[in-house]
C-alpha positions in Angstrom: -16.6 0.2 -21.2 -17.5 3.4 -18.4 -17.3 3.4 -14.9 -20.3 3.3 -12.7 -20.6 3.6 -9.3 -22.0 -0.9 -8.9 -18.8 -1.2 -10.7 -16.7 1.2 -8.0 -18.2 -0.7 -5.4 -17.6 -4.6 -6.8 -13.6 -3.0 -7.1 -12.9 -1.5 -3.7 -14.7 -5.0 -2.2 -12.0 -7.2 -4.7 -9.1 -4.8 -4.0 -9.9 -4.9 0.2 -9.8 -8.7 -0.7 -7.1 -8.8 -2.2 -5.2 -7.1 0.8 -5.8 -10.1 2.5 -4.0 -11.5 0.0 -0.7 -9.5 -0.2 -2.1 -8.3 -3.8 -1.5 -5.2 -4.2 -4.9 -3.7 -6.9 -5.3 -0.5 -8.6 -8.0 0.6 -11.4 -7.1 1.5 -14.4 -8.3 2.7 -17.2 -7.7 1.7 -21.3 -8.8 2.7 -24.8 -10.0 -0.8 -26.4 -13.1 -3.2 -25.9 -13.8 -6.6 -24.4 -16.8 -8.7 -23.5 -17.1 -6.3 -19.6 -18.6 -3.5 -21.6 -21.4 -5.5 -23.0 -22.2 -6.2 -19.3 -21.7 -3.1 -17.5 -24.0 -2.1 -20.7 -26.9 -4.9 -19.6 -26.8 -2.9 -15.8 -24.3 -5.8 -13.7 -21.3 -4.6 -12.5 -17.9 -5.8 -13.5 -14.5 -5.0 -13.6 -12.6 -6.2 -16.7 -8.2 -8.1 -16.9 -9.5 -10.3 -13.5 -8.4 -12.5 -15.6 -4.5 -13.9 -15.2 -1.7 -11.3 -15.1 0.8 -10.8 -18.5 1.9 -8.7 -20.9 1.7 -8.1 -24.9 -2.0 -8.6 -24.9 -3.6 -9.7 -28.1 0.1 -10.2 -30.1 1.5 -13.6 -31.2 3.7 -12.7 -27.9 1.4 -12.5 -25.2 2.1 -15.0 -22.9 0.7 -15.0 -19.0 2.6 -15.5 -15.8 1.4 -19.4 -14.6 1.5 -18.3 -10.4 -0.8 -15.7 -11.4 -3.6 -18.2 -11.5 -3.3 -19.2 -8.6 -3.2 -16.7 -7.4 -6.3 -14.7 -9.4 -7.9 -17.6 -8.2 -7.7 -17.5 -4.7 -8.8 -13.6 -4.7 -11.8 -14.6 -6.6 -12.7 -17.5 -4.2 -12.3 -14.3 -2.2 -15.0 -11.9 -3.2 -18.9 -13.8 -2.7 
């Protein structure tokens, strides 16, 4: 996934709404690949990593923080 101006605008909107909920959002650029790369290539503003918060993604030790599901649902509801 590569950064586009539309992605940056979308992130700014999400970050603004997150502040209203007391959530600190920071941009992070990492390696690898995800479905987000395909939607960006199709021209859709996209953010990756908006799902549940956890650790050890894509390993046998992967887990999520259950409370993060509520937090993310609230954040997504604020964005429209």
